[in-house]
C-alpha positions as CSV (number, residue, x, y, z in Angstrom):
1,A,-13.3,-19.4,-0.3
2,A,-12.0,-16.2,-1.5
3,L,-8.5,-15.4,0.0
4,A,-6.9,-12.7,1.7
5,P,-3.2,-12.2,0.5
6,A,-0.5,-12.8,3.1
7,A,6.8,-13.4,0.9
8,L,13.6,-16.2,0.9
9,A,15.9,-17.7,-0.1
10,P,16.6,-17.7,-3.7
11,T,17.4,-20.9,-4.9
12,A,20.0,-22.3,-7.6
13,A,16.9,-23.5,-9.5
14,A,15.1,-20.2,-9.8
15,A,15.6,-18.2,-13.0
16,A,18.4,-15.8,-12.8
17,R,18.0,-12.1,-13.9
18,P,19.9,-8.7,-13.0
19,F,18.0,-7.5,-10.1
20,T,17.6,-4.1,-11.5
21,R,15.7,-4.0,-14.6
22,S,17.0,-1.5,-17.4
23,L,13.9,-0.1,-17.7
24,W,14.2,1.9,-14.7
25,L,17.7,2.9,-15.3
26,L,16.2,5.2,-18.1
27,S,15.6,7.9,-15.4
28,G,18.5,10.2,-15.4
29,D,17.6,11.7,-11.9
30,G,16.9,8.4,-10.3
31,Q,13.2,9.2,-9.6
32,G,11.6,7.6,-12.8
33,R,12.1,11.0,-15.0
34,G,14.7,11.9,-17.4
35,G,16.8,9.9,-20.0
36,L,14.7,8.5,-22.9
37,L,11.6,8.8,-21.1
38,R,11.5,12.5,-21.4
39,G,10.3,13.2,-24.6
40,S,10.2,16.9,-26.5
41,P,6.6,17.8,-25.6
42,A,6.4,20.0,-28.4
43,S,7.4,17.5,-31.1
44,P,4.6,15.6,-32.2
45,S,5.1,13.3,-35.4
46,L,2.7,12.5,-37.9
47,A,-0.8,11.6,-36.8
48,C,-2.1,7.7,-37.2
49,T,-5.3,5.7,-37.4
50,C,-5.3,5.6,-33.6
51,G,-5.6,9.2,-33.2
52,G,-3.2,9.5,-30.5
53,L,-0.2,11.9,-29.9
54,H,3.3,10.6,-31.0
55,T,6.4,12.2,-30.2
56,E,10.2,11.7,-30.9
57,G,10.5,10.5,-27.1
58,D,7.4,8.1,-27.9
59,K,9.7,7.0,-30.8
60,A,12.7,6.2,-28.7
61,F,10.6,4.8,-26.0
62,A,9.3,2.1,-28.5
63,E,13.1,1.4,-29.8
64,F,14.2,0.9,-26.3
65,L,11.4,-1.3,-25.4
66,T,12.1,-3.4,-28.4
67,D,15.7,-3.9,-27.2
68,E,14.5,-4.5,-23.7
69,I,12.2,-7.4,-24.7
70,K,15.0,-9.1,-26.9
71,E,17.2,-9.1,-24.0
72,E,14.6,-10.5,-21.5
73,K,14.1,-13.0,-24.0
74,K,17.5,-14.0,-24.1
75,I,17.7,-14.6,-20.5
76,Q,14.3,-16.4,-20.4
77,K,15.1,-20.1,-19.2
78,S,12.0,-21.6,-20.9
79,K,8.8,-20.3,-22.5
80,T,6.9,-23.2,-20.4
81,L,6.6,-22.8,-16.6
82,P,8.5,-25.5,-14.6
83,K,6.6,-28.4,-13.4
84,M,5.8,-29.0,-9.8
85,S,6.7,-32.4,-8.3
86,G,4.1,-34.2,-5.9
87,G,1.2,-34.3,-8.5
88,W,0.3,-30.7,-8.2
89,E,-2.2,-29.6,-11.0
90,L,-1.2,-26.1,-12.0
91,D,-4.1,-23.4,-13.1
92,V,-2.9,-19.8,-14.2
93,Q,-5.1,-17.0,-14.8
94,G,-2.9,-13.5,-15.7
95,T,-1.1,-13.2,-12.6
96,E,-2.9,-15.5,-10.1
97,A,-2.0,-19.3,-10.0
98,K,-3.4,-22.3,-8.2
99,L,-2.0,-25.4,-7.3
100,V,-4.5,-28.3,-6.5
101,R,-3.6,-31.9,-5.0
102,K,-5.8,-34.6,-3.7
103,V,-4.9,-36.8,-1.2
104,A,-7.0,-39.5,0.8
105,G,-10.2,-37.8,0.9
106,E,-8.5,-34.4,1.1
107,T,-8.1,-31.3,-1.5
108,I,-5.2,-29.2,-0.9
109,T,-5.3,-25.9,-2.8
110,I,-2.3,-23.2,-3.1
111,S,-3.0,-19.8,-4.4
112,F,-0.7,-16.8,-4.9
113,N,-0.1,-13.9,-7.0
114,I,3.0,-12.8,-8.5
115,N,2.4,-9.1,-8.3
116,N,4.7,-7.4,-5.8
117,S,6.4,-10.5,-5.0
118,I,10.0,-9.5,-6.0
119,P,11.5,-8.1,-2.7
120,P,13.4,-4.9,-3.1
121,S,17.1,-4.9,-2.8
122,F,18.9,-2.2,-0.4
123,D,22.3,-3.7,-0.8
124,E,24.8,-0.8,-1.4
125,P,27.4,-1.9,-4.2
126,Q,30.8,-2.5,-3.2
127,E,33.9,-0.8,-4.5
128,G,35.5,-2.3,-7.3
129,Q,32.6,-4.6,-8.3
130,K,31.9,-4.4,-12.0
131,P,28.2,-3.7,-12.6
132,D,27.3,-7.1,-13.6
133,E,28.8,-8.6,-10.3
134,Q,27.1,-6.4,-8.0
135,E,23.3,-7.0,-9.2
136,P,21.8,-9.9,-7.1
137,E,19.0,-12.1,-9.0
138,L,15.9,-11.5,-9.4
139,T,13.5,-14.3,-7.6
140,S,9.9,-14.1,-6.9
141,T,8.8,-15.0,-3.4
142,P,5.0,-14.8,-3.3
143,N,2.7,-14.9,-0.2
144,F,0.8,-18.2,-0.5
145,V,-2.5,-19.3,1.0
146,V,-3.2,-23.1,1.5
147,E,-6.7,-24.3,1.7
148,V,-7.1,-27.9,3.2
149,T,-10.6,-29.3,2.8
150,K,-11.9,-32.7,4.0
151,D,-14.4,-34.4,1.4
152,D,-16.9,-35.1,4.5
153,T,-16.8,-31.5,6.2
154,K,-18.1,-28.1,5.3
155,Q,-15.2,-25.8,6.8
156,T,-11.9,-25.5,5.1
157,L,-8.8,-25.0,6.9
158,V,-7.0,-21.8,5.6
159,L,-3.3,-21.0,6.4
160,D,-1.8,-17.8,5.3
161,C,1.8,-18.2,4.4
162,H,4.7,-16.3,3.5
163,Y,8.6,-16.2,2.8
164,P,10.2,-14.3,5.8
165,E,12.8,-11.5,4.9
166,D,15.1,-12.5,7.8
167,E,15.2,-16.2,6.3
168,V,16.8,-14.8,3.1
169,G,20.5,-16.8,2.6
170,H,19.7,-19.2,5.2
171,G,17.9,-22.0,2.9
172,E,20.6,-24.3,3.1
173,E,20.3,-24.7,6.9
174,E,18.7,-28.4,7.1
175,E,16.3,-27.4,10.1
176,S,15.6,-24.0,8.8
177,D,12.0,-23.6,7.6
178,I,12.1,-21.2,4.5
179,F,8.7,-20.2,4.5
180,A,6.4,-19.7,7.7
181,I,2.5,-19.5,8.6
182,R,1.5,-16.1,9.4
183,E,-2.3,-16.7,10.0
184,V,-4.6,-19.7,10.3
185,S,-8.6,-19.8,10.2
186,F,-11.6,-21.7,9.3
187,Q,-13.6,-20.5,6.3
188,P,-16.9,-22.3,4.7
189,T,-16.2,-24.6,1.9
190,G,-17.3,-23.5,-1.3
191,D,-18.0,-19.9,-0.2
192,S,-16.9,-17.1,-2.3
193,E,-16.4,-14.5,0.2
194,W,-13.8,-14.2,2.9
195,R,-15.8,-14.1,6.2
196,E,-14.0,-11.5,8.1
197,N,-15.8,-12.2,11.6
198,N,-14.3,-15.8,11.6
199,Y,-11.9,-16.3,14.1
200,T,-8.4,-15.7,12.7
201,L,-5.3,-17.2,14.7
202,N,-2.1,-15.0,14.3
203,T,1.1,-17.1,14.8
204,D,3.2,-14.3,16.3
205,S,2.3,-15.1,19.6
206,L,1.6,-18.6,19.2
207,D,3.0,-21.3,21.2
208,W,5.7,-23.0,19.6
209,A,4.5,-26.6,20.1
210,L,1.2,-25.8,18.1
211,Y,3.1,-24.0,15.5
212,D,5.5,-27.1,14.8
213,H,2.4,-29.3,14.7
214,L,0.7,-26.7,11.9
215,M,4.2,-27.1,9.9
216,D,4.0,-31.0,10.0
217,F,0.4,-30.9,9.3
218,L,1.4,-29.0,6.0
219,A,4.5,-31.3,5.4
220,D,2.4,-34.2,5.8
221,R,0.5,-33.0,2.8
222,G,3.3,-32.0,0.6
223,V,3.7,-28.4,1.4
224,D,7.4,-28.3,2.9
225,N,10.7,-26.8,1.9
226,T,10.9,-28.8,-1.2
227,F,7.4,-27.6,-2.3
228,A,8.5,-23.8,-1.0
229,D,11.7,-24.1,-3.3
230,E,9.7,-25.0,-6.4
231,L,7.2,-22.6,-5.8
232,I,9.9,-19.9,-5.9
233,E,11.1,-21.4,-9.3
234,L,7.5,-21.6,-10.6
235,S,6.6,-17.8,-9.6
236,T,9.9,-16.6,-10.7
237,A,9.4,-18.1,-14.0
238,L,5.6,-16.7,-14.2
239,E,6.7,-13.4,-13.0
240,H,9.3,-13.0,-15.7
241,Q,6.8,-14.3,-18.3
242,E,4.3,-11.5,-17.2
243,Y,7.1,-9.1,-17.2
244,I,8.0,-9.7,-20.9
245,R,4.2,-9.7,-21.9
246,F,3.7,-6.4,-20.1
247,L,6.6,-4.8,-21.9
248,E,5.1,-6.0,-25.3
249,D,1.8,-4.4,-24.4
250,L,3.5,-1.3,-23.2
251,K,5.4,-1.4,-26.5
252,Q,2.2,-1.7,-28.8
253,F,0.6,1.0,-26.6
254,V,3.5,3.5,-27.1
255,K,3.5,2.7,-30.9
256,C,-0.1,2.4,-31.6
257,Q,0.4,0.6,-34.9
């Protein structure tokens, strides 16, 4: 079933990076303009085989990207993605990832996309702190969709989950769930299109007893706090991997060589 997208506490296991990527610090006015990004519009360099415009600003931009890529690779924990415990099989297609696990006549599928999965930080730097001390870690907390399919049925139970922002920093509490169910619905098994005319249960006004049973239902199938922690680690590593790839593509586009 095509899934509608539905984002906690950073864990020690998650890859640690400074929150503000230095690419954006190039902007002199804080609005994405200025600094190295503002080249001289009237200073084209020699033409190359791509036929594109090349300026001194482009040259400076490419040099900066070279340094940026080196720095990002230095803090990259591993070139391979971390493994998920519990027998989950991982399939990655660009920014989209899918985890699949089969248990006693059921297939559980987790889908998520790492785009826009890093929540913004609005914390004000405190006086007396050094720059490296006031930057929180970059952590990817994606929305994810859980599909539960039974072998002998034609319907799939779909649970739209996310990491609530108000749970940030409370992951150490034993009784606290670090993820939440946002919506629940049934979709035809194997259908490639999401059916908007199927009833969707929003959990905002749901009876807590029913909600707790839904959370227990997921936990019995391996989707619990441990899974959610590991998903953050996996998503953070995948997001960082894709970010580095984006910088490399951007460098080649700017250089055009």
